[in-house]
TITOR-776481 format. One line per 3 residues: number of its first residue (from 1); their letters; for each residue x, y, z of N, C-alpha, C. Coordinates in Angstrom, 2 decimals. Last residue first. Layout:
BEGIN
NUM) a) X Y Z X Y Z X Y Z; ...
***
This chain:
BEGIN
141) vtt) -2.01 -12.90 8.52 -2.82 -12.90 7.36 -3.85 -13.82 7.00; -1.78 -12.20 12.18 -1.72 -13.39 10.95 -2.59 -12.84 9.92; -1.68 -10.87 14.48 -1.42 -10.05 13.12 -1.21 -11.06 12.38
138) dvs) -3.44 -10.32 17.03 -3.51 -11.03 15.96 -3.14 -10.39 14.87; -2.98 -8.19 19.34 -3.08 -9.57 19.48 -2.89 -10.56 18.37; -0.29 -5.58 18.72 -1.44 -6.31 18.15 -1.85 -8.08 18.85
135) tel) 2.19 -4.69 19.31 1.09 -4.51 20.34 -0.27 -5.37 20.02; 3.63 -5.14 17.14 3.91 -5.89 18.19 3.04 -5.75 19.22; 2.21 -3.48 15.40 2.31 -4.92 15.03 2.46 -5.75 16.23
132) ldd) 3.28 -1.01 16.18 1.89 -1.42 16.03 1.67 -2.89 16.15; 6.08 -1.27 15.67 5.56 -1.08 16.98 4.10 -1.44 17.11; 6.01 -1.68 12.80 6.63 -2.65 13.82 6.10 -2.44 15.15
129) lev) 4.96 1.00 11.92 4.33 -0.14 11.99 4.77 -1.30 12.64; 5.21 3.77 13.80 5.97 2.73 13.23 5.20 1.50 13.09; 2.72 6.11 13.20 3.46 5.34 14.15 4.14 4.37 13.40
126) fdr) 1.38 9.24 12.63 1.96 8.18 12.15 2.55 7.37 13.12; -2.13 10.57 13.85 -0.55 10.67 14.05 0.09 9.39 13.31; -4.75 10.57 13.41 -3.93 11.92 13.28 -2.52 11.66 13.01
123) gsr) -6.14 7.90 11.86 -6.63 9.30 12.61 -5.37 10.05 12.63; -3.80 5.86 11.31 -5.18 5.89 11.38 -5.73 7.08 12.46; -1.00 5.29 9.66 -1.61 6.25 10.44 -3.06 5.96 10.32
120) vyw) 2.09 3.63 9.95 0.90 3.50 9.53 0.15 4.64 10.26; 5.41 2.80 8.24 4.76 3.50 9.09 3.16 3.64 8.82; 8.16 1.29 7.67 6.87 1.59 7.41 6.31 2.31 8.49
117) kgd) 11.62 2.24 6.92 10.56 1.71 8.00 9.26 2.06 7.39; 13.64 3.80 5.62 13.49 2.26 5.49 12.32 1.67 6.11; 13.75 6.29 5.99 14.64 5.55 7.09 14.33 3.95 6.55
114) nrl) 11.90 7.56 4.21 13.38 7.40 3.78 14.13 6.39 4.92; 9.03 5.51 4.66 9.79 6.78 4.64 11.27 6.54 4.42; 5.96 4.19 3.46 7.52 3.87 3.58 8.48 5.25 3.53
111) iyn) 2.96 4.26 4.97 3.82 4.98 4.22 5.28 4.42 4.53; -0.69 3.72 5.09 0.75 3.41 5.24 1.95 4.18 4.24; -3.50 4.74 6.54 -2.61 5.27 5.74 -1.25 4.55 6.10
108) yeq) -6.78 3.55 7.02 -5.25 3.25 7.39 -4.68 3.85 6.19; -8.99 5.14 5.62 -8.81 4.51 7.13 -7.45 4.16 8.03; -7.29 7.66 4.15 -8.45 6.53 4.19 -8.44 6.17 5.61
105) sdg) -6.58 10.44 2.14 -6.38 9.98 3.49 -7.71 8.89 3.32; -4.30 11.50 -0.34 -5.38 10.88 0.18 -5.25 10.54 1.43; -2.47 14.84 0.10 -2.74 13.67 -0.18 -3.88 12.88 0.11
102) slr) -2.33 17.46 0.85 -3.20 17.24 -0.28 -3.27 15.84 -0.39; -0.45 17.76 3.11 -1.36 18.95 2.94 -2.52 18.27 1.95; 1.57 15.66 2.66 0.61 15.67 3.97 -0.50 16.56 3.77
99) yme) 2.54 16.34 -0.02 1.41 15.04 0.45 0.37 15.24 1.66; 3.84 18.68 0.96 2.73 18.63 -0.49 1.77 17.30 0.09; 5.68 17.60 2.79 4.50 18.50 3.10 3.67 18.68 2.18
96) fnp) 7.25 15.71 1.09 6.38 15.23 1.63 5.27 16.16 2.53; 7.17 16.81 -2.35 7.54 16.54 -1.28 6.79 16.06 -0.36; 5.40 16.61 -4.84 6.98 16.94 -5.03 7.58 16.81 -3.50
93) yhs) 3.64 14.05 -5.39 3.88 14.68 -4.73 5.29 15.25 -4.73; 1.40 11.61 -7.33 2.63 12.05 -7.01 2.98 13.57 -6.52; -0.60 8.75 -7.35 -0.48 10.29 -7.32 0.90 10.57 -6.82
90) pet) -0.42 6.11 -9.55 -0.11 6.65 -8.67 -0.38 8.26 -8.53; -3.56 5.44 -11.90 -2.13 5.70 -11.67 -1.71 6.07 -10.33; -6.02 5.24 -12.66 -5.69 4.50 -11.58 -4.07 4.67 -11.23
87) dse) -7.29 6.11 -15.04 -7.18 7.09 -13.94 -7.22 6.14 -12.70; -9.16 3.16 -16.14 -8.29 4.07 -16.55 -8.23 5.03 -15.26; -9.06 -0.53 -16.12 -9.67 0.78 -15.60 -8.59 1.71 -15.86
84) grd) -8.83 -3.01 -16.19 -8.53 -2.22 -17.63 -9.08 -1.00 -17.41; -8.43 -5.08 -14.51 -9.83 -4.51 -14.46 -9.65 -3.78 -16.27; -5.57 -5.34 -14.06 -6.37 -6.56 -13.92 -7.59 -6.19 -14.47
81) rgy) -4.32 -2.73 -14.36 -3.81 -3.70 -14.94 -4.81 -5.18 -14.97; -5.88 -0.98 -12.80 -5.68 -0.71 -14.01 -5.23 -1.80 -14.81; -6.56 -2.39 -10.29 -7.56 -1.69 -11.07 -7.34 -1.52 -12.54
78) fvc) -5.00 -5.41 -9.13 -4.88 -3.94 -9.82 -5.96 -3.68 -10.38; -4.31 -7.37 -6.89 -5.28 -7.08 -7.80 -5.41 -5.70 -8.07; -1.39 -9.94 -6.02 -2.17 -8.44 -6.02 -3.31 -8.29 -7.24
75) tgd) -2.03 -13.17 -5.44 -1.34 -11.91 -6.20 -2.13 -10.79 -6.00; -2.78 -15.25 -3.98 -1.50 -14.71 -3.20 -0.75 -13.45 -4.44; -4.44 -16.90 -6.33 -4.20 -16.87 -4.93 -2.76 -16.09 -4.81
72) epa) -5.57 -14.84 -9.31 -4.68 -15.85 -8.59 -4.38 -15.90 -7.12; -9.00 -13.74 -9.58 -7.56 -13.73 -9.11 -6.77 -14.75 -8.82; -11.18 -13.43 -11.62 -10.65 -14.78 -11.20 -9.23 -14.55 -10.46
69) eft) -11.61 -10.55 -11.98 -12.96 -11.51 -11.57 -12.41 -12.91 -10.97; -9.20 -9.79 -12.88 -9.74 -9.19 -11.72 -10.94 -10.12 -11.10; -7.09 -12.93 -13.38 -7.89 -11.59 -14.13 -8.79 -11.00 -12.85
66) hdg) -4.70 -15.01 -14.19 -5.00 -14.18 -13.13 -5.87 -13.05 -13.90; -2.85 -18.05 -14.58 -4.11 -17.04 -14.91 -4.56 -16.35 -13.74; 0.23 -17.37 -13.19 -0.51 -18.13 -14.05 -1.71 -17.43 -14.32
63) eph) 1.53 -15.46 -11.55 2.48 -16.82 -12.07 1.73 -17.62 -12.96; 1.37 -12.08 -11.44 0.71 -13.55 -11.28 1.82 -14.52 -12.14; 2.97 -9.93 -9.25 3.00 -10.43 -10.84 2.44 -11.71 -10.63
60) ire) 3.29 -9.36 -6.66 2.64 -8.29 -7.63 2.44 -8.81 -8.89; 2.20 -11.38 -3.62 3.06 -10.95 -5.00 2.53 -9.98 -5.94; 0.75 -11.08 -1.59 2.24 -11.50 -1.61 3.05 -11.11 -2.62
57) alv) -1.75 -8.29 -1.87 -1.49 -9.86 -1.74 0.26 -9.97 -1.46; -4.22 -6.13 -1.91 -2.85 -6.29 -1.70 -2.82 -7.84 -1.32; -6.86 -5.41 -4.07 -6.64 -5.89 -3.07 -4.90 -6.45 -2.99
54) sld) -6.96 -3.08 -5.73 -8.30 -3.86 -5.40 -7.96 -4.36 -4.04; -5.03 -0.25 -6.16 -5.38 -1.94 -5.80 -6.91 -2.01 -5.18; -3.61 2.21 -8.19 -4.71 1.65 -7.16 -5.09 0.10 -7.32
51) gls) -0.55 1.46 -9.67 -1.42 2.19 -9.65 -2.16 1.20 -8.30; 2.38 0.40 -10.14 1.17 -0.35 -10.69 -0.13 0.43 -10.62; 3.92 1.34 -8.32 3.83 1.95 -9.66 2.91 1.44 -10.73
48) vle) 3.86 0.34 -5.99 3.05 1.57 -5.92 2.88 2.21 -7.74; 5.55 -1.77 -6.66 3.99 -2.15 -6.13 3.13 -0.77 -6.33; 7.90 -0.70 -7.10 7.18 -1.56 -7.94 5.91 -1.53 -7.81
45) qal) 8.20 0.53 -4.40 8.28 1.43 -5.56 7.50 0.87 -6.81; 8.53 -1.53 -2.77 7.57 -0.82 -2.34 7.26 0.09 -3.61; 10.88 -2.76 -3.64 9.58 -3.62 -3.85 8.35 -2.41 -3.74
42) elt) 12.71 -0.88 -3.20 12.61 -1.08 -4.36 11.16 -1.80 -4.75; 12.63 -0.53 -0.37 12.16 0.77 -1.40 11.88 0.29 -2.68; 11.31 -3.38 1.05 12.56 -2.65 0.45 11.81 -1.52 -0.28
39) nyf) 9.21 -4.94 1.93 9.97 -4.49 2.76 11.43 -3.67 2.35; 7.18 -6.30 1.12 7.26 -5.08 0.52 8.36 -4.05 1.23; 6.49 -8.67 2.88 6.80 -8.87 1.24 7.34 -7.65 0.42
36) ekl) 6.09 -7.76 5.46 6.81 -9.09 5.10 7.12 -9.20 3.72; 4.89 -5.08 5.75 6.37 -5.31 6.19 6.94 -6.86 5.71; 2.83 -5.75 3.88 3.71 -4.64 3.47 5.14 -4.75 4.11
33) lvg) 1.35 -7.24 5.17 1.87 -7.82 3.96 2.89 -6.78 3.61; 0.81 -6.45 7.52 1.80 -7.42 7.67 2.12 -7.74 6.48; -0.99 -4.16 6.59 0.38 -3.80 7.35 1.44 -5.13 7.27
30) nha) -2.91 -5.56 5.69 -2.20 -4.95 4.80 -0.78 -4.54 5.23; -3.75 -7.39 8.15 -3.56 -7.77 6.81 -2.50 -6.77 5.99; -3.26 -5.78 10.70 -3.15 -7.43 10.63 -3.24 -7.98 9.30
27) pyg) -4.04 -3.27 9.83 -2.93 -3.62 10.04 -2.34 -5.13 10.09; -6.75 -3.05 7.08 -6.28 -3.35 8.54 -4.94 -3.57 8.64; -7.62 -2.99 4.62 -6.63 -1.96 4.98 -5.94 -2.25 6.52
24) dfh) -9.21 -4.63 2.74 -8.41 -4.98 4.14 -7.49 -4.37 4.10; -9.31 -3.23 -0.22 -9.67 -4.21 0.61 -8.63 -4.15 1.65; -8.45 -0.94 -1.85 -9.69 -0.90 -1.54 -9.95 -1.87 -0.20
21) cyi) -5.74 1.64 -1.89 -6.11 0.05 -2.04 -7.46 0.00 -1.36; -4.26 4.03 -3.88 -5.22 3.69 -2.88 -5.48 2.20 -2.84; -0.83 5.24 -3.80 -1.89 4.48 -4.37 -2.94 4.48 -3.15
18) qsv) 1.86 7.70 -4.17 0.71 7.29 -3.16 -0.14 6.58 -4.12; 5.03 9.02 -3.78 3.90 8.22 -4.61 3.19 7.56 -3.57; 7.00 11.98 -3.25 6.11 11.03 -2.92 5.22 10.36 -3.79
15) tdd) 10.58 12.97 -3.32 9.28 13.00 -3.74 8.29 12.05 -3.26; 13.16 12.61 -2.37 11.98 13.03 -1.40 10.56 13.62 -2.02; 14.64 10.89 -3.97 14.75 12.14 -4.33 13.71 13.15 -3.22
12) pnv) 13.82 8.33 -2.99 15.03 8.94 -2.61 15.03 10.33 -2.92; 10.26 8.62 -1.80 11.31 8.21 -2.97 12.67 8.92 -2.47; 8.04 7.54 0.31 9.01 8.51 0.10 10.00 7.98 -0.74
9) vti) 5.12 5.88 -0.57 6.35 5.72 -0.73 7.10 6.95 -0.72; 1.98 4.48 0.40 2.75 5.57 -0.04 4.12 5.15 0.13; -1.38 3.28 0.25 0.13 2.97 0.63 1.11 3.98 -0.21
6) tsr) -4.24 3.76 1.88 -3.52 4.00 1.04 -2.02 3.41 1.44; -7.47 1.95 2.52 -6.26 2.21 2.94 -5.46 3.03 1.75; -10.62 0.60 3.63 -9.88 1.31 2.79 -8.48 1.71 3.38
3) tam) -12.16 -2.28 4.22 -11.32 -1.16 4.97 -10.28 -0.66 4.06; -15.56 -2.88 2.80 -13.99 -2.66 2.78 -13.59 -1.77 3.73; -17.81 -5.34 2.98 -17.30 -4.07 3.37 -15.83 -4.01 3.41
***
């Protein structure tokens, strides 16, 4: 069973880009990976630019053999790049308000805001990911 999430970036021009991630959206997995490996705007934008994910991992690009059916350990698995699916591109919104009104919502929703911090929403309100991870008992990947 999957724990779905979204990964969203607020760009410097205040536009918003968002992708879907199918597997392990829990903060102890996706939250930790986003904080540790996608902790700059450039890395987050590169991740989101490749579209919807099956699985988030430490690396965006494979170092060796990598397919959807046989993914390389530690490498993200994208629906478009790795399985050849169409209509997996990121969703784009002209501003945060339009994203808030019409963006995708899953069990966990991660967003890198203009302040350079990751936030997560499960339910109604966004909280700083760092704060949530500090209060979690187990944050290992």
